[in-house]
C-alpha positions as CSV (number, residue, x, y, z in Angstrom):
1,M,-31.2,-41.4,-23.1
2,V,-28.9,-43.3,-20.7
3,S,-29.8,-46.3,-19.3
4,S,-27.9,-48.1,-16.6
5,T,-28.3,-51.8,-15.4
6,Y,-29.5,-53.2,-12.5
7,K,-29.0,-56.5,-10.4
8,I,-32.8,-57.9,-9.6
9,L,-33.2,-60.7,-7.0
10,L,-35.4,-62.8,-8.3
11,E,-36.6,-65.1,-4.8
12,Q,-40.2,-67.7,-4.7
13,T,-43.1,-66.3,-1.9
14,A,-44.2,-68.7,1.0
15,D,-47.7,-68.9,-1.0
16,G,-46.0,-69.9,-4.5
17,Q,-45.3,-65.8,-6.3
18,S,-42.5,-64.4,-7.0
19,S,-41.1,-61.7,-5.6
20,A,-38.3,-59.1,-7.0
21,T,-36.1,-57.0,-5.4
22,V,-33.2,-53.9,-6.9
23,L,-30.5,-55.4,-5.5
24,E,-28.7,-52.0,-5.4
25,I,-31.9,-50.7,-4.2
26,P,-33.3,-53.5,-1.5
27,D,-36.7,-50.9,-0.9
28,C,-37.6,-51.5,-4.7
29,H,-39.3,-54.7,-4.7
30,A,-42.3,-55.8,-6.1
31,I,-44.1,-59.3,-6.1
32,G,-46.5,-61.0,-8.6
33,I,-47.7,-64.4,-9.4
34,D,-45.4,-65.0,-12.1
35,P,-41.1,-64.0,-12.6
36,Q,-41.9,-62.3,-15.4
37,A,-45.0,-59.9,-13.9
38,A,-42.8,-59.1,-10.6
39,I,-40.0,-58.4,-12.9
40,S,-41.5,-56.0,-15.3
41,Q,-43.5,-54.4,-11.8
42,V,-40.2,-54.0,-10.0
43,Q,-39.3,-52.4,-13.3
44,T,-42.1,-50.1,-13.5
45,R,-41.7,-48.7,-9.8
46,L,-37.6,-48.7,-10.2
47,T,-38.0,-46.4,-13.5
48,E,-41.0,-43.9,-11.8
49,R,-38.4,-44.0,-8.8
50,L,-35.4,-43.0,-10.8
51,A,-37.6,-40.9,-12.4
52,K,-37.7,-38.4,-9.1
53,A,-34.5,-38.8,-7.9
54,Q,-30.6,-38.5,-8.7
55,I,-27.7,-40.9,-8.6
56,I,-24.9,-39.2,-8.1
57,S,-21.3,-40.2,-6.7
58,I,-18.9,-39.0,-4.1
59,E,-15.7,-39.2,-3.2
60,I,-14.7,-39.6,0.8
61,P,-10.8,-39.9,1.9
62,A,-9.7,-42.9,3.1
63,P,-8.1,-42.1,6.1
64,P,-4.5,-42.4,6.5
65,P,-2.7,-46.0,6.9
66,Q,-2.0,-46.2,10.9
67,N,0.9,-48.1,12.4
68,P,-0.1,-50.2,15.4
69,W,3.4,-49.6,17.4
70,I,3.6,-46.2,16.4
71,E,2.5,-44.8,19.9
72,F,5.2,-46.8,21.6
73,A,7.9,-45.1,19.4
74,G,10.6,-43.9,21.4
75,I,8.6,-44.3,25.2
76,F,11.9,-45.0,26.8
77,K,14.1,-42.4,25.4
78,D,14.7,-40.9,28.5
79,D,15.2,-44.4,30.4
80,A,18.9,-44.9,31.2
81,D,18.2,-48.1,32.0
82,F,16.7,-49.3,29.1
83,A,20.2,-47.8,27.5
84,D,22.0,-49.9,29.4
85,I,19.6,-53.3,28.2
86,T,19.8,-52.8,24.7
87,K,24.1,-52.3,24.9
88,A,24.3,-55.2,27.0
89,I,21.5,-56.8,23.9
90,R,24.2,-55.7,21.0
91,A,27.4,-56.9,23.2
92,E,25.5,-60.5,23.3
93,R,24.7,-59.9,20.0
94,T,27.8,-59.6,18.6
95,S,29.9,-61.8,21.1
96,N,27.2,-64.9,19.2
97,E,27.8,-63.6,16.2
98,S,31.8,-64.2,16.3
99,A,31.5,-67.3,18.0
100,T,29.4,-68.9,15.3
101,L,31.9,-67.4,13.0
102,S,34.9,-68.7,14.6
């Protein structure tokens, strides 16, 4: 028989009893007069539940990462003014680089 390990959250209730909850299956829980009783009860409930169920793994492909700027790529491709502006910027950068090197 294959065994699995589950994490149990133990808490004390307002009336002094102990509560045990299977963290992987939050609706699988039990209350006992002390921690051992709560653990025993939740272990029984989990065993009964798993006897009627299956645990399977599924793989879901992650969506490809999206570049947030991709929607703006090429938006000025047909704008003649933009082409002139980029030429002016390049010319200014080139002249600044030449002045810095001198």
